[in-house]
N, C-alpha and C positions, 0 to 999 in steps of 0.2 A: 613076444609082443613087439611089433615094429614101431619105433618112435617116428612120429611125423616130422619132428624137428629135433636136432641134437645140439645145436649151438644157440645159447640163450643169453639175453641181457636181463638181469634182475636188479631192480632198484632197492636201495635202502637209505635210511636216514641214520646218522651216527648216534645211536642210542644203545644202551646195554641190551635191549631186547631185539636187536638185529642179530643176536647170537646164533639162532638156528641157521640162518643163511650163511653166516661166517663159518660156523663149524661144519656145515655140509660141504662148503668149499674147501676149507683147510684140511679137514680130515678125510677128504676124498670120497665122501658119500655121493655127491653129484656124479663124479667120474665113475663110480662103481655102478651107477644106474644108466651109464651110457651118455651122460650129459657133459658138454663143455660149457661152463658158465663164466660169464663176466659179471662181477658184482659192481654196480654203478652207484657211487655215493651221490645223492641228490641234495639240493640246497633247501628244499621245502616240501611239505606235503602236497601243495598245489602243483609243484613240478612233477611229482610222482604221478598224481592223478592225470595230468595233461599228457605225460609221455606214455602212460598206459593207453589212454584214449586214442592217440594218434599212431600207436604201434612202435614207438621208439624203445619201449621196454616190453618184454614178454610177460613179466610178472613182477611183483614187488612186495616188500613189507608195506602194509597199508594200515592206516587207522581203521579200527573195526567199523565205526559208523560211516566212514567216508565212502565205502562201496554202495551203501544204501542211498546216500545223498547223490552220488554220481548217477546211479540208476534212475533216480527221480528227477535228474536235471537240476539239482540245487547247486548254485555257485559256479556254474559253468555249463559246458555242453552236456547234453544228456547222452549217456552211453550205458547200456546194460552191463553190469559187472557182477562178479560173484567171488565167493570164497568157499573152499571146501576144507580149510585147514587154519585153525587158530595158532598163532605163534607163541601164545602163553597168556598168563593171567597176572594181574597186578603190575606194579613197576613204576607208578608215577607218584608224585607228591606235590604238596603246596608249600612253597617257601616264601617267607616275607622278609622285607628289609630289616636291618637291625633297628632302625628307628621305629618302624611299626611294631616290631616284636616288643621293644621296651614299653611302648604305649599299651599294648595288649596285656602285658604283665602287671600293669597297674590295676587291672580288673579281675585277673584270675591267674593262678599258678597251677591250675588243675592239669592232670594228664589226659583228660577226656577230650576227644575230638569235637564233641558237641559243645562242651564248655568253651573251647577255643573259638568256635563259631559264634557263640553268644557274646564273648568278649569282643570279637570283631564287630558284631552288631552294635554294641555300645559305642564303639569308635565311629562306625559309619553313621549312626543316627546323630551323634554329637556333631559331626562335620556338617550334616544337613541342617541341623538346628542353628549352627553358627555361620551359615553361608560360606563354608569352605569348599574347595574343590573336592570332588569325590575321589576316593581311592582308585588307582588304575591297576588292574590285575590282568595279566596276560595268560592266554592259553595258546595252544599250538595250532588250532584250526577250529573254525566254527562247527564242523561236524566231526567231533572227536570225543572219545571217552573223557578226556581231560575237561572239556567244556561242560559236559553233562554232569560229571561228578562234582566239579566245582560249583555249578549251579545248585545241585542237589544239597550239597553241604551248606552253602549260604542260605538256601531256603529253609533248611532245618532250624535256623536261628532267626527266621523272620526277615532276612535280607532279600530284597527284590533285586536280582542281578541285572535286570533290564532298566532299573530306575535309580538304585541306591549307589551303584558303583559304575565305573567305566571299564568295560571289557574290550581288550584288544587282542589281535592274533599276531604271534611272532613265531618264526621257525625255532625249534628247540635249541639249536646251538647259538642263538642270539639272546637267549633269556638272561644269562649271567651278565653280559655286557650291559644290557639295558637296565638291569637292577643296579649295577655299579654306577651307571651314569644318572641314576635317579629318574629315568624316564617312566619307570613302573614302580609300584609299591610291593608287588607280589607276583608270583607266577605259579601256574600248575603245569608241570612238565614231567616227562619220563626221565629216568636215570640215564647218565650220571650227573645231570645238570643241577639237581638239588644238592647232591654231595659236593659238586664243584663250588657252588655258591657258599656252602658252609665252610669248606676247606680254605677258601680264599678270604673268609672273614666278612663276607658281604651280606649274609642273612642267616636265618634259622628255618629249618624245616618244621612246619607247624602241624601238618597232617599227612598221612600216607593215603593213597587211593584205597588200600585194603581196609582202612578204618571207615571209609564211606560205603564201599561195597566190597565185601570180602570175596576175593577170587573173581572179580569182574574181568571180562575180556579186555585186552588192550590192542594188540596188533594182530593182523591176520595176513595170510598170503593171498594176494588178490590178483585176478586176471580179468580181462573182459570176457563177456559171455561168448562173443564171436571167437576169441582165441581158444577158449575151452572147447568149443564145438569143432574147431579145425584141428586141435591138437590134444585129443583126450588121452592118448597113451603117453605123450610127453608130460602132460599135466600130472598123470598118475605117478610117473617116475620122479618128478619133482617132489610130490608129496611123500613118497617113500623115503627119499633122501632127507627131507626135512624131519620126518618122523624119527629116523635113525639119529639125526643130530640132536633133536630135543631129548630123546632118551639118554644119549651120551652126556649131554649137559647136566642132567639130574645127578649123575654119578661122578662127574669130573668138572665141577663148576670152576674150581681154581685154574685148572688147565685151560678151560674154555675162555676165561677172562684173559689169560696170557695170550691166547690166539688173537683176541680182540685188540690187545695192546701191541703185540709184536707185528701184526699186520697193518697197524696204523689205521684201523677202521674207525676208531674213536680216539681222537687226539687229546686224551687226558691221562694223568699218571695212573698207573695200575692200582695204587692204594686207594685212589678216589673211586675207581670202578668197583672195588671190593667192599667199600664201606657198608652199604646197606645189606650186602649179602653175607656179611660176617657179624652183623649186629652192632657195628661201630657207629652207625648214624644215629645221632640223638634227635628226637622228634617231640613236638608238643610244647606247650607252655612250661611244663615241668622239665623238658629236655631229657627224658629218659630214653634208654635204648629200646628199640623195637625188635620183635622176634624176626630174625633173619630168614627163618624158614618160610615166612609168608610174604616176603617182599617181592620175589619173582618166582613164579611156578611155570616151568617150561614143558612138563610132560605128565606128571602125576595128576590125579583128580580129573582124568579125561580132559585135560587142559587144551588139547588140540582138536577136540570135537567141535564142529560149528553149530552150537546150540541155537535153534531158531527162536527159542524163548528170549535169549539175550539180544538177538536182533530186534525182536518185538519191543523189548524194553527201550532200546535206543530210539526206535521209531516213536514210541509213546512220548519220550522226552522231546523229540522234534515237534510233536503235536503240542506238548505242554508249552514250549517256547515259541510256538507259532511259526516254525520253519516249514511245516507242511500242513495242509488242510486237516481239519478235525475228522473229515469223512474218509481219509485215506485208508485203504484196506491194508492195514499193517500186517495181518497174517499172510496175505498173498504176497506182499513185497518181501517179507522175511523169507518165505519159502522159496522165492525165485533167486534171491541173492545168497542166502546161506544154504549151501548145497550139502546138507547132511547125507543125502542119498549118494552122492559121489564119494564122500568119505567112506561110506559103508561099502561101496563097490571096491574101493582100493584096499580096505583093511579088514573086511569081514572074515576072511579066511585065517587071519593071523591072531585074533584076540576076541575077547568078549566086548561087545558094543552095547550101549543102552538100547533097550527095546523101543524107546520113544525119542523123538527129535527135540522134545520140549520138556521143561520141568518148571515147577514153581520157583521163582527167584526170591530169596529172602527168608525162607522158612527155617534154615538150619544154622545153628551157632557152632556146630562141630562137624567133623567128617561123618558122612552117612553113606548108605548103599542103596542102589536101585537095581532093579532086575535087568539082566543083560542077556545077550544071545547065547553065551557060553558060561553063564554064571553071573553072580552079582558083580557090579562095578562100583568102585569107591569114588565119591564126589566130595569136594571140599566144602567147608563152611561157606555160606552165601548171604549172610545177614547184611541188610542196609542200615546205615545210621538212622536212628529213629524207629526201626523195627517194622517198616512197611513190608508187605508181601505182594509180589507181582504175579498174577495168574495169567499165563499166556492164552491167547485166543486160538481156537482150532481153525485150521485152514482147509479149504476144499482141494487144495493142490496136492 
């Protein structure tokens, strides 16, 4: 197989879940597939989107919903983009200031994520009734899993995120400083920034993303549709390297975090990087430890498969919050952006793959199996807070 391009610039944001890119680079998986890669640390998700669009980056770690938004022309120039590889599941959390945490504890000390949301609702509605300024909560980007999971969690307790609070967008690495400066009362961000805020004594982690949607997608490897069409063999080589990296991480997590630290990809102490992955991060109003096994999933549970049902869920949330028209053909958009067909082309000879590109989201509270091309495949729990089930729409594509 001849590679159309062998020297690549790939973007990333300093987060724990940039690990597959870092491991592929540092462990020589990119090189083994004939690729010379420069990993480019970017300042914001908007930077990554824009550099992909104009061609300054060949590919990048991208927020899962951001490719859908860019393909629809939301928030900037319209450019068809796609993913054929998810970089993992879970990994974000909601952290509140110490002051807000103490106020919430006056209403509940439960370990339940829903009870925490209901305690927050009491505070929010009290502020409204007393003509106080609304709480300010930051997410990393308007078109992000963080934004939609935060809204979903708030709504579960009757909080209207468009009316009852003030939502702002900040780059992940600026969250902790803005919490320290009291510019915001809380944030929803990926690791290690929740752990950093806790370790620095600035706040408490209230909820993990896993508690809102078990094993929801987080970041994907994204490229423009044009780049994919011009470089299909190169794209396949990148995915094979990332797949090797993701599998390696599952069995060598401690060593992977050391690569992240030693290479200065994420400038925080190693022990802070490791906190949620070793069960040392306390979460919730009761501040109990959470299961480290579920905080980040890099390869198991078909974590790297680009499920079109998950893309449809994000698009449904965009409709819910009036970011896209209600008549948007979400099945068609999901099929064009989430390229399960290309993933199959790359990996069908090496493993059993799901027979279907979509599955119900929210039905399973424990690991389960579905039919695959070479035998059953194991999928992780996928429950939503509140117990809703999302049934994907069929596409003609």
